[in-house]
BALOBA-1460 file (C-alpha; in Angstrom, 3 decimals):
// residues 336
<rec num="1" residu="m" x="116.739" y="124.308" z="128.707"/>
<rec num="2" residu="n" x="115.486" y="120.920" z="129.918"/>
<rec num="3" residu="i" x="112.529" y="119.411" z="128.082"/>
<rec num="4" residu="n" x="109.879" y="118.045" z="130.413"/>
<rec num="5" residu="t" x="107.365" y="115.503" z="129.181"/>
<rec num="6" residu="g" x="104.052" y="114.952" z="130.869"/>
<rec num="7" residu="p" x="103.922" y="112.143" z="133.472"/>
<rec num="8" residu="k" x="102.907" y="109.502" z="130.897"/>
<rec num="9" residu="n" x="104.660" y="110.967" z="127.836"/>
<rec num="10" residu="l" x="101.383" y="110.384" z="125.987"/>
<rec num="11" residu="i" x="98.789" y="112.623" z="124.365"/>
<rec num="12" residu="t" x="96.562" y="111.866" z="127.365"/>
<rec num="13" residu="d" x="98.812" y="114.098" z="129.459"/>
<rec num="14" residu="v" x="96.531" y="116.766" z="127.974"/>
<rec num="15" residu="k" x="93.911" y="116.811" z="130.698"/>
<rec num="16" residu="g" x="90.534" y="115.392" z="129.711"/>
<rec num="17" residu="l" x="91.654" y="113.248" z="126.775"/>
<rec num="18" residu="v" x="91.472" y="109.453" z="126.650"/>
<rec num="19" residu="v" x="92.583" y="107.025" z="123.940"/>
<rec num="20" residu="g" x="91.380" y="103.521" z="123.165"/>
<rec num="21" residu="n" x="92.796" y="100.788" z="120.923"/>
<rec num="22" residu="a" x="91.221" y="97.750" z="119.311"/>
<rec num="23" residu="s" x="92.688" y="95.307" z="116.817"/>
<rec num="24" residu="d" x="92.242" y="91.969" z="115.077"/>
<rec num="25" residu="e" x="95.427" y="89.901" z="114.742"/>
<rec num="26" residu="n" x="94.017" y="87.773" z="111.905"/>
<rec num="27" residu="l" x="92.927" y="90.900" z="110.046"/>
<rec num="28" residu="k" x="96.276" y="92.512" z="110.911"/>
<rec num="29" residu="s" x="94.573" y="95.858" z="111.361"/>
<rec num="30" residu="g" x="92.851" y="97.934" z="113.981"/>
<rec num="31" residu="s" x="91.411" y="101.232" z="115.126"/>
<rec num="32" residu="t" x="92.277" y="103.924" z="117.657"/>
<rec num="33" residu="v" x="89.906" y="106.523" z="119.092"/>
<rec num="34" residu="l" x="90.616" y="109.776" z="120.922"/>
<rec num="35" residu="t" x="87.738" y="111.201" z="122.902"/>
<rec num="36" residu="a" x="86.943" y="113.101" z="126.095"/>
<rec num="37" residu="g" x="84.225" y="113.451" z="128.684"/>
<rec num="38" residu="k" x="82.886" y="116.501" z="126.870"/>
<rec num="39" residu="p" x="83.153" y="117.901" z="123.324"/>
<rec num="40" residu="f" x="86.463" y="119.495" z="122.330"/>
<rec num="41" residu="y" x="87.603" y="122.040" z="119.744"/>
<rec num="42" residu="a" x="89.340" y="120.633" z="116.650"/>
<rec num="43" residu="s" x="90.698" y="121.415" z="113.201"/>
<rec num="44" residu="v" x="92.625" y="119.542" z="110.506"/>
<rec num="45" residu="d" x="95.207" y="120.059" z="107.777"/>
<rec num="46" residu="v" x="95.718" y="117.579" z="104.905"/>
<rec num="47" residu="r" x="99.025" y="117.509" z="103.007"/>
<rec num="48" residu="g" x="99.324" y="114.049" z="101.448"/>
<rec num="49" residu="g" x="98.166" y="113.168" z="97.953"/>
<rec num="50" residu="a" x="95.948" y="110.192" z="98.866"/>
<rec num="51" residu="p" x="93.857" y="111.049" z="101.947"/>
<rec num="52" residu="g" x="90.908" y="109.117" z="103.318"/>
<rec num="53" residu="t" x="88.768" y="111.083" z="105.752"/>
<rec num="54" residu="r" x="85.380" y="111.459" z="107.410"/>
<rec num="55" residu="e" x="83.715" y="114.640" z="108.727"/>
<rec num="56" residu="t" x="86.735" y="116.873" z="108.160"/>
<rec num="57" residu="d" x="84.930" y="119.656" z="106.261"/>
<rec num="58" residu="l" x="83.013" y="120.602" z="109.401"/>
<rec num="59" residu="l" x="86.331" y="121.401" z="111.148"/>
<rec num="60" residu="a" x="86.985" y="124.464" z="108.973"/>
<rec num="61" residu="p" x="86.993" y="127.773" z="110.901"/>
<rec num="62" residu="d" x="83.998" y="129.091" z="108.930"/>
<rec num="63" residu="k" x="81.682" y="126.174" z="109.717"/>
<rec num="64" residu="l" x="78.795" y="126.149" z="112.214"/>
<rec num="65" residu="v" x="80.038" y="123.559" z="114.709"/>
<rec num="66" residu="d" x="82.886" y="124.488" z="117.063"/>
<rec num="67" residu="e" x="83.337" y="121.182" z="118.884"/>
<rec num="68" residu="i" x="83.309" y="117.456" z="118.151"/>
<rec num="69" residu="d" x="83.012" y="114.320" z="120.288"/>
<rec num="70" residu="a" x="85.776" y="112.037" z="119.003"/>
<rec num="71" residu="i" x="88.464" y="111.461" z="116.383"/>
<rec num="72" residu="v" x="89.086" y="107.988" z="114.974"/>
<rec num="73" residu="l" x="92.324" y="106.813" z="113.362"/>
<rec num="74" residu="s" x="91.965" y="103.468" z="111.630"/>
<rec num="75" residu="g" x="93.511" y="100.922" z="109.362"/>
<rec num="76" residu="g" x="91.518" y="99.409" z="106.528"/>
<rec num="77" residu="s" x="91.738" y="102.128" z="103.894"/>
<rec num="78" residu="a" x="88.226" y="103.307" z="102.931"/>
<rec num="79" residu="f" x="86.703" y="100.321" z="104.744"/>
<rec num="80" residu="g" x="88.230" y="101.652" z="107.964"/>
<rec num="81" residu="l" x="86.153" y="104.817" z="107.835"/>
<rec num="82" residu="d" x="83.347" y="102.655" z="109.223"/>
<rec num="83" residu="a" x="85.190" y="102.560" z="112.579"/>
<rec num="84" residu="a" x="83.899" y="106.090" z="113.144"/>
<rec num="85" residu="s" x="80.334" y="104.776" z="112.675"/>
<rec num="86" residu="g" x="80.916" y="102.356" z="115.538"/>
<rec num="87" residu="v" x="82.172" y="105.157" z="117.758"/>
<rec num="88" residu="m" x="79.214" y="107.320" z="116.728"/>
<rec num="89" residu="d" x="76.819" y="104.526" z="117.737"/>
<rec num="90" residu="e" x="78.380" y="104.298" z="121.185"/>
<rec num="91" residu="l" x="78.315" y="108.074" z="121.684"/>
<rec num="92" residu="h" x="74.649" y="108.064" z="120.651"/>
<rec num="93" residu="r" x="73.896" y="105.385" z="123.263"/>
<rec num="94" residu="a" x="75.651" y="107.575" z="125.827"/>
<rec num="95" residu="g" x="73.433" y="110.542" z="124.933"/>
<rec num="96" residu="r" x="76.301" y="112.552" z="123.452"/>
<rec num="97" residu="g" x="76.162" y="114.808" z="120.419"/>
<rec num="98" residu="f" x="75.305" y="118.145" z="118.838"/>
<rec num="99" residu="a" x="71.784" y="119.142" z="119.805"/>
<rec num="100" residu="v" x="69.313" y="119.702" z="116.974"/>
<rec num="101" residu="g" x="65.941" y="120.195" z="118.614"/>
<rec num="102" residu="d" x="65.386" y="117.168" z="120.818"/>
<rec num="103" residu="v" x="67.858" y="115.055" z="118.820"/>
<rec num="104" residu="k" x="71.589" y="114.753" z="119.507"/>
<rec num="105" residu="v" x="73.987" y="113.915" z="116.669"/>
<rec num="106" residu="p" x="77.456" y="112.726" z="117.741"/>
<rec num="107" residu="l" x="80.196" y="114.376" z="115.689"/>
<rec num="108" residu="v" x="83.061" y="112.027" z="114.908"/>
<rec num="109" residu="s" x="85.894" y="112.930" z="112.552"/>
<rec num="110" residu="g" x="88.265" y="110.300" z="111.249"/>
<rec num="111" residu="a" x="91.083" y="109.307" z="108.932"/>
<rec num="112" residu="i" x="92.447" y="106.017" z="107.655"/>
<rec num="113" residu="v" x="95.700" y="104.407" z="106.576"/>
<rec num="114" residu="f" x="96.160" y="101.860" z="103.801"/>
<rec num="115" residu="d" x="97.108" y="98.465" z="105.295"/>
<rec num="116" residu="l" x="95.274" y="96.102" z="102.944"/>
<rec num="117" residu="l" x="98.439" y="94.464" z="101.557"/>
<rec num="118" residu="n" x="100.278" y="93.787" z="104.825"/>
<rec num="119" residu="g" x="99.825" y="90.010" z="105.089"/>
<rec num="120" residu="g" x="96.566" y="89.940" z="107.061"/>
<rec num="121" residu="d" x="93.373" y="88.165" z="106.019"/>
<rec num="122" residu="k" x="91.183" y="90.790" z="104.356"/>
<rec num="123" residu="k" x="88.585" y="88.378" z="102.935"/>
<rec num="124" residu="w" x="85.843" y="89.363" z="105.364"/>
<rec num="125" residu="q" x="82.155" y="88.810" z="104.630"/>
<rec num="126" residu="s" x="81.082" y="92.018" z="106.374"/>
<rec num="127" residu="n" x="83.058" y="95.130" z="107.235"/>
<rec num="128" residu="p" x="84.749" y="94.549" z="110.642"/>
<rec num="129" residu="y" x="85.700" y="98.155" z="111.366"/>
<rec num="130" residu="s" x="82.476" y="99.368" z="112.987"/>
<rec num="131" residu="a" x="82.936" y="96.733" z="115.690"/>
<rec num="132" residu="l" x="86.607" y="97.695" z="116.083"/>
<rec num="133" residu="g" x="85.568" y="101.308" z="116.553"/>
<rec num="134" residu="q" x="83.107" y="100.291" z="119.263"/>
<rec num="135" residu="q" x="85.760" y="98.215" z="121.037"/>
<rec num="136" residu="a" x="88.279" y="101.046" z="120.858"/>
<rec num="137" residu="y" x="85.744" y="103.499" z="122.298"/>
<rec num="138" residu="h" x="85.051" y="101.268" z="125.297"/>
<rec num="139" residu="a" x="88.797" y="100.738" z="125.838"/>
<rec num="140" residu="a" x="89.507" y="104.486" z="126.012"/>
<rec num="141" residu="d" x="91.632" y="105.460" z="129.024"/>
<rec num="142" residu="v" x="94.514" y="107.734" z="129.966"/>
<rec num="143" residu="e" x="96.905" y="104.783" z="129.629"/>
<rec num="144" residu="f" x="97.238" y="103.008" z="126.286"/>
<rec num="145" residu="a" x="99.815" y="100.904" z="124.468"/>
<rec num="146" residu="l" x="102.103" y="102.040" z="121.654"/>
<rec num="147" residu="g" x="103.637" y="100.245" z="118.681"/>
<rec num="148" residu="t" x="101.701" y="97.228" z="117.410"/>
<rec num="149" residu="h" x="98.350" y="98.233" z="118.855"/>
<rec num="150" residu="g" x="95.152" y="99.813" z="117.597"/>
<rec num="151" residu="a" x="95.467" y="101.446" z="114.201"/>
<rec num="152" residu="g" x="99.209" y="100.751" z="114.322"/>
<rec num="153" residu="v" x="98.829" y="96.946" z="114.175"/>
<rec num="154" residu="g" x="99.191" y="96.676" z="110.411"/>
<rec num="155" residu="a" x="101.226" y="99.817" z="109.768"/>
<rec num="156" residu="t" x="104.428" y="99.740" z="107.725"/>
<rec num="157" residu="t" x="107.121" y="102.121" z="106.505"/>
<rec num="158" residu="a" x="109.533" y="101.882" z="103.592"/>
<rec num="159" residu="n" x="111.776" y="99.371" z="105.359"/>
<rec num="160" residu="l" x="110.359" y="98.605" z="108.827"/>
<rec num="161" residu="k" x="107.095" y="97.898" z="110.577"/>
<rec num="162" residu="g" x="105.251" y="101.058" z="111.524"/>
<rec num="163" residu="g" x="103.096" y="101.533" z="114.577"/>
<rec num="164" residu="l" x="101.146" y="103.748" z="116.929"/>
<rec num="165" residu="g" x="103.182" y="106.489" z="118.586"/>
<rec num="166" residu="s" x="102.622" y="109.220" z="121.133"/>
<rec num="167" residu="a" x="104.592" y="111.841" z="123.075"/>
<rec num="168" residu="s" x="104.015" y="114.931" z="125.199"/>
<rec num="169" residu="v" x="105.763" y="118.031" z="126.492"/>
<rec num="170" residu="v" x="104.990" y="120.545" z="129.225"/>
<rec num="171" residu="m" x="105.623" y="124.127" z="128.149"/>
<rec num="172" residu="p" x="107.393" y="126.689" z="130.371"/>
<rec num="173" residu="n" x="104.054" y="128.491" z="130.835"/>
<rec num="174" residu="g" x="102.438" y="125.271" z="132.089"/>
<rec num="175" residu="a" x="100.503" y="124.338" z="128.951"/>
<rec num="176" residu="t" x="100.694" y="120.697" z="127.888"/>
<rec num="177" residu="v" x="101.101" y="119.594" z="124.274"/>
<rec num="178" residu="g" x="100.765" y="116.013" z="123.043"/>
<rec num="179" residu="a" x="100.799" y="114.015" z="119.820"/>
<rec num="180" residu="l" x="99.277" y="110.721" z="118.662"/>
<rec num="181" residu="v" x="100.223" y="109.188" z="115.313"/>
<rec num="182" residu="v" x="99.777" y="106.124" z="113.132"/>
<rec num="183" residu="v" x="103.072" y="105.704" z="111.257"/>
<rec num="184" residu="n" x="102.319" y="104.002" z="107.955"/>
<rec num="185" residu="a" x="104.612" y="106.015" z="105.704"/>
<rec num="186" residu="r" x="105.995" y="105.374" z="102.240"/>
<rec num="187" residu="g" x="109.155" y="107.087" z="103.425"/>
<rec num="188" residu="s" x="111.696" y="105.896" z="105.990"/>
<rec num="189" residu="v" x="111.958" y="106.980" z="109.626"/>
<rec num="190" residu="i" x="115.600" y="105.875" z="109.878"/>
<rec num="191" residu="t" x="118.576" y="107.633" z="108.338"/>
<rec num="192" residu="s" x="120.629" y="104.610" z="107.322"/>
<rec num="193" residu="d" x="121.363" y="100.941" z="107.944"/>
<rec num="194" residu="s" x="122.437" y="101.878" z="111.480"/>
<rec num="195" residu="g" x="118.818" y="102.274" z="112.561"/>
<rec num="196" residu="n" x="119.221" y="105.847" z="113.792"/>
<rec num="197" residu="f" x="116.044" y="107.907" z="113.586"/>
<rec num="198" residu="w" x="115.612" y="111.098" z="111.595"/>
<rec num="199" residu="a" x="113.886" y="112.451" z="114.717"/>
<rec num="200" residu="a" x="116.894" y="111.740" z="116.960"/>
<rec num="201" residu="a" x="117.721" y="115.423" z="117.463"/>
<rec num="202" residu="f" x="114.416" y="115.856" z="119.309"/>
<rec num="203" residu="e" x="114.531" y="112.720" z="121.479"/>
<rec num="204" residu="v" x="113.848" y="113.104" z="125.205"/>
<rec num="205" residu="e" x="115.524" y="110.772" z="127.708"/>
<rec num="206" residu="g" x="116.142" y="107.864" z="125.325"/>
<rec num="207" residu="e" x="112.450" y="107.423" z="124.549"/>
<rec num="208" residu="f" x="113.240" y="105.675" z="121.256"/>
<rec num="209" residu="g" x="116.573" y="104.030" z="121.914"/>
<rec num="210" residu="g" x="118.976" y="106.916" z="122.454"/>
<rec num="211" residu="r" x="120.976" y="106.173" z="119.299"/>
<rec num="212" residu="g" x="121.650" y="109.829" z="118.544"/>
<rec num="213" residu="c" x="122.065" y="111.426" z="115.108"/>
<rec num="214" residu="d" x="123.960" y="110.186" z="112.073"/>
<rec num="215" residu="a" x="121.890" y="111.791" z="109.319"/>
<rec num="216" residu="k" x="123.458" y="112.266" z="105.898"/>
<rec num="217" residu="p" x="120.730" y="114.177" z="104.035"/>
<rec num="218" residu="a" x="122.721" y="114.488" z="100.793"/>
<rec num="219" residu="t" x="122.418" y="110.731" z="100.187"/>
<rec num="220" residu="h" x="118.632" y="111.059" z="100.131"/>
<rec num="221" residu="l" x="118.314" y="113.899" z="97.647"/>
<rec num="222" residu="t" x="117.681" y="111.701" z="94.614"/>
<rec num="223" residu="d" x="117.003" y="108.191" z="95.940"/>
<rec num="224" residu="t" x="113.485" y="108.309" z="97.397"/>
<rec num="225" residu="g" x="112.910" y="104.565" z="97.202"/>
<rec num="226" residu="l" x="109.536" y="105.182" z="95.526"/>
<rec num="227" residu="s" x="108.247" y="103.833" z="92.243"/>
<rec num="228" residu="d" x="105.019" y="103.845" z="90.246"/>
<rec num="229" residu="e" x="104.327" y="100.361" z="91.636"/>
<rec num="230" residu="t" x="104.458" y="101.608" z="95.225"/>
<rec num="231" residu="g" x="101.260" y="101.022" z="97.201"/>
<rec num="232" residu="a" x="99.339" y="103.674" z="99.080"/>
<rec num="233" residu="n" x="100.272" y="104.427" z="102.680"/>
<rec num="234" residu="t" x="99.730" y="107.440" z="104.999"/>
<rec num="235" residu="t" x="100.796" y="108.985" z="108.303"/>
<rec num="236" residu="i" x="97.812" y="110.301" z="110.255"/>
<rec num="237" residu="a" x="98.156" y="112.211" z="113.496"/>
<rec num="238" residu="i" x="96.492" y="114.239" z="116.221"/>
<rec num="239" residu="v" x="98.206" y="117.019" z="118.151"/>
<rec num="240" residu="a" x="96.504" y="118.345" z="121.254"/>
<rec num="241" residu="t" x="96.865" y="120.998" z="123.920"/>
<rec num="242" residu="d" x="95.051" y="122.283" z="126.969"/>
<rec num="243" residu="a" x="95.784" y="125.849" z="125.873"/>
<rec num="244" residu="p" x="92.520" y="127.694" z="125.002"/>
<rec num="245" residu="l" x="92.757" y="127.865" z="121.197"/>
<rec num="246" residu="v" x="89.924" y="128.898" z="118.902"/>
<rec num="247" residu="s" x="89.225" y="127.183" z="115.583"/>
<rec num="248" residu="s" x="91.443" y="129.423" z="113.456"/>
<rec num="249" residu="q" x="94.354" y="128.948" z="115.862"/>
<rec num="250" residu="l" x="93.866" y="125.179" z="115.786"/>
<rec num="251" residu="k" x="93.975" y="125.269" z="111.998"/>
<rec num="252" residu="r" x="97.385" y="126.945" z="112.226"/>
<rec num="253" residu="l" x="98.492" y="124.416" z="114.864"/>
<rec num="254" residu="a" x="97.569" y="121.540" z="112.545"/>
<rec num="255" residu="t" x="99.363" y="123.220" z="109.643"/>
<rec num="256" residu="v" x="102.679" y="123.830" z="111.386"/>
<rec num="257" residu="s" x="102.593" y="120.390" z="113.013"/>
<rec num="258" residu="h" x="103.188" y="118.859" z="109.595"/>
<rec num="259" residu="d" x="106.794" y="119.991" z="110.073"/>
<rec num="260" residu="g" x="106.993" y="117.158" z="112.582"/>
<rec num="261" residu="i" x="106.195" y="114.623" z="109.874"/>
<rec num="262" residu="a" x="108.712" y="116.124" z="107.462"/>
<rec num="263" residu="r" x="111.467" y="116.083" z="110.107"/>
<rec num="264" residu="a" x="110.870" y="112.430" z="111.029"/>
<rec num="265" residu="i" x="110.055" y="110.739" z="107.693"/>
<rec num="266" residu="v" x="111.990" y="110.969" z="104.418"/>
<rec num="267" residu="p" x="110.343" y="111.537" z="101.997"/>
<rec num="268" residu="a" x="107.043" y="112.791" z="103.434"/>
<rec num="269" residu="h" x="103.763" y="114.090" z="101.987"/>
<rec num="270" residu="t" x="104.185" y="112.109" z="98.773"/>
<rec num="271" residu="l" x="101.482" y="111.463" z="96.200"/>
<rec num="272" residu="f" x="101.201" y="107.947" z="97.658"/>
<rec num="273" residu="d" x="100.562" y="109.201" z="101.219"/>
<rec num="274" residu="g" x="97.419" y="110.743" z="102.680"/>
<rec num="275" residu="d" x="99.307" y="112.578" z="105.424"/>
<rec num="276" residu="l" x="97.122" y="114.707" z="107.673"/>
<rec num="277" residu="v" x="97.131" y="116.207" z="111.155"/>
<rec num="278" residu="f" x="94.151" y="116.942" z="113.405"/>
<rec num="279" residu="a" x="94.612" y="119.605" z="116.090"/>
<rec num="280" residu="v" x="92.625" y="119.534" z="119.329"/>
<rec num="281" residu="s" x="92.172" y="121.877" z="122.282"/>
<rec num="282" residu="t" x="90.540" y="120.920" z="125.568"/>
<rec num="283" residu="g" x="90.939" y="124.479" z="126.905"/>
<rec num="284" residu="d" x="88.091" y="126.935" z="127.272"/>
<rec num="285" residu="a" x="88.362" y="129.058" z="124.131"/>
<rec num="286" residu="n" x="85.981" y="131.601" z="125.641"/>
<rec num="287" residu="h" x="88.272" y="132.192" z="128.598"/>
<rec num="288" residu="s" x="89.458" y="135.776" z="129.040"/>
<rec num="289" residu="a" x="93.138" y="134.778" z="129.007"/>
<rec num="290" residu="r" x="93.475" y="134.268" z="125.255"/>
<rec num="291" residu="v" x="96.628" y="132.821" z="123.722"/>
<rec num="292" residu="t" x="98.907" y="135.503" z="122.274"/>
<rec num="293" residu="p" x="100.504" y="135.195" z="118.802"/>
<rec num="294" residu="a" x="103.892" y="134.483" z="120.397"/>
<rec num="295" residu="e" x="102.405" y="131.761" z="122.600"/>
<rec num="296" residu="e" x="100.587" y="130.311" z="119.597"/>
<rec num="297" residu="a" x="103.872" y="130.098" z="117.677"/>
<rec num="298" residu="s" x="105.542" y="128.328" z="120.611"/>
<rec num="299" residu="l" x="102.693" y="125.832" z="120.824"/>
<rec num="300" residu="g" x="103.049" y="125.065" z="117.116"/>
<rec num="301" residu="h" x="106.783" y="124.483" z="117.455"/>
<rec num="302" residu="a" x="106.224" y="122.203" z="120.455"/>
<rec num="303" residu="a" x="103.502" y="120.254" z="118.647"/>
<rec num="304" residu="a" x="105.716" y="119.656" z="115.618"/>
<rec num="305" residu="l" x="108.569" y="118.358" z="117.779"/>
<rec num="306" residu="c" x="106.154" y="116.179" z="119.765"/>
<rec num="307" residu="l" x="104.891" y="114.686" z="116.531"/>
<rec num="308" residu="s" x="108.429" y="113.882" z="115.343"/>
<rec num="309" residu="r" x="109.116" y="112.107" z="118.626"/>
<rec num="310" residu="a" x="105.800" y="110.246" z="118.472"/>
<rec num="311" residu="i" x="106.623" y="108.990" z="114.972"/>
<rec num="312" residu="a" x="109.944" y="107.541" z="116.104"/>
<rec num="313" residu="r" x="108.333" y="106.017" z="119.188"/>
<rec num="314" residu="g" x="105.650" y="104.327" z="117.093"/>
<rec num="315" residu="v" x="108.263" y="102.495" z="115.025"/>
<rec num="316" residu="f" x="110.567" y="101.885" z="118.005"/>
<rec num="317" residu="e" x="107.776" y="100.207" z="119.998"/>
<rec num="318" residu="a" x="106.553" y="97.936" z="117.178"/>
<rec num="319" residu="l" x="106.768" y="94.195" z="117.845"/>
<rec num="320" residu="a" x="107.058" y="91.256" z="115.471"/>
<rec num="321" residu="t" x="103.946" y="89.206" z="114.761"/>
<rec num="322" residu="e" x="103.138" y="86.251" z="112.521"/>
<rec num="323" residu="t" x="102.897" y="86.966" z="108.758"/>
<rec num="324" residu="d" x="104.902" y="90.218" z="109.018"/>
<rec num="325" residu="l" x="106.252" y="91.382" z="105.682"/>
<rec num="326" residu="l" x="108.832" y="93.708" z="107.237"/>
<rec num="327" residu="p" x="111.079" y="93.499" z="110.310"/>
<rec num="328" residu="c" x="110.427" y="95.584" z="113.400"/>
<rec num="329" residu="w" x="113.043" y="98.054" z="114.619"/>
<rec num="330" residu="k" x="113.855" y="96.193" z="117.840"/>
<rec num="331" residu="d" x="114.573" y="92.912" z="116.031"/>
<rec num="332" residu="q" x="116.570" y="94.619" z="113.291"/>
<rec num="333" residu="f" x="118.721" y="96.905" z="115.405"/>
<rec num="334" residu="g" x="118.384" y="95.751" z="119.009"/>
<rec num="335" residu="l" x="118.547" y="97.983" z="122.041"/>
<rec num="336" residu="v" x="121.482" y="100.080" z="123.237"/>
């Protein structure tokens, strides 16, 4: 069966979603925001041992609020959580938010990656991430750049520059699934010195070089490349669909989507990573045509594969910049 991506092969193929990037080359970091013209349903699942998050507890199925206004992915470690404050400020100015009496409180969830030791100048006098969040919010559109952009600017992996990745797929029933990811992993996304991606089996139309598979998993069983001196990292992602999923179904979608990280990064979900996945639905969860268990399982499988592809694309699209500590994939391995 042929795999069909959406027209942009981006998470914004899910109707209603927009993404914005902002970055600071001197800082060697940045922020990325996903939002929409109206609130959307969301959940989250955290698997890594060193997460950094904001407003994720409210996404549990048993909590009061069903919908949020934006999700922010940012560099900067704990400092980067302030990017969500900048987005919240802009949503407040736009009159968006959860109504409490005559007051509206914008609901913005977020997660960060550790990029404080990547060669950029981190000696700021005041936290720059609120402003980056504001810039990213105003840049939000259906088209956005991958690789060394937004929260992917300072991202790294075990042996290559990381980056911002995205991918989409259109299901046989017409539903669209997409993924957005900041690849900043302690593990490696390539199988060997050849530069082939772990995610190669899921590639669509040469979207990350068309190198094919050469994986030799047995060689990675004992040599993880990690040590006690290894710094913190993290792969943070959003998967989205226009299928009408309720909160509990989105929680399951986020959970199974972690398979996409494990298939594309070796090793994944380490104690040094804060790996997490948000899941989003722009569909009307109150619609009479509810998603069946079989359809829900298919959506989860599609989301996981989309996330694997997005991870490879994020590294594939990274570009070299001044003060880089690691090579980018295109310089190291060239194009076929």
